[in-house]
N, C-alpha and C positions, 0 to 999 in steps of 0.2 A: 643443468637447469631442466626441470621437468616441464612437459607441455601436455595440455589437454585439448583435443580437437573434437568439437561437436559437429556432427554432420546431420543434415535434414534432407529428406526427399521432398522437394517442393514441386507442386503446390499441395501435395497430400498432407504434409506435416507442417503446414503454415502456422497453425495454432500453437504447436509445440515450439516452433521457431520463435514466434512472438513472445511466448512466455520466457524463453531463455534470454532473449535480447532485453526484455523489460525487467528481468529479475532484480537488478541493482536498484532501479527506480521503485519497484515494489517494496524492497527491503527498506529503503529510505522512507517510503510512505508509512509503513508499519511503525517504524521508529518515531516518526513525527506524531502519529496518532497516539502511541503510548506516552509520549512526552506531554501531549495535550491532556490526556486523561490524568496523568500524574499531577500536572499543574492545576487542573480543575479540582481534583480531590484535595489538594493541599491549600489552595488559595481562594477558591470560589465561595461565594455565599451559598447557603443551603438552597435557595430558590434557583440558583444557576446550575445546580448539579442534576440535570435531568437527562434521561435517555434521549429525548427529542433533541436536546442541544448537541449531544455526542453524535447522533445520527446525522444531523444537519452538517456538522463539521466534517464528518467522514465523506458524505456525498459531495459536498462542495470541493473538498481537497483531493479526493481519491477516486471519485466516481468514474473518471475517464479510464481507469485500468480495467473496468468491467465492460467496456463497450466492444 
């Protein structure tokens, strides 16, 4: 069985460490956003397909990743 070990020099590389730790959640968030966009394109009424709607959804659901 193969192994991969990531090492970080903390606290200097804290930001890189957080990115590595949160990568799965970020991947999930991107997939959720793409699914939301797909559903909007397919099922939403024309007046519901706005950039503002997409931006609001993204900030409400994924804004915490950029803090």
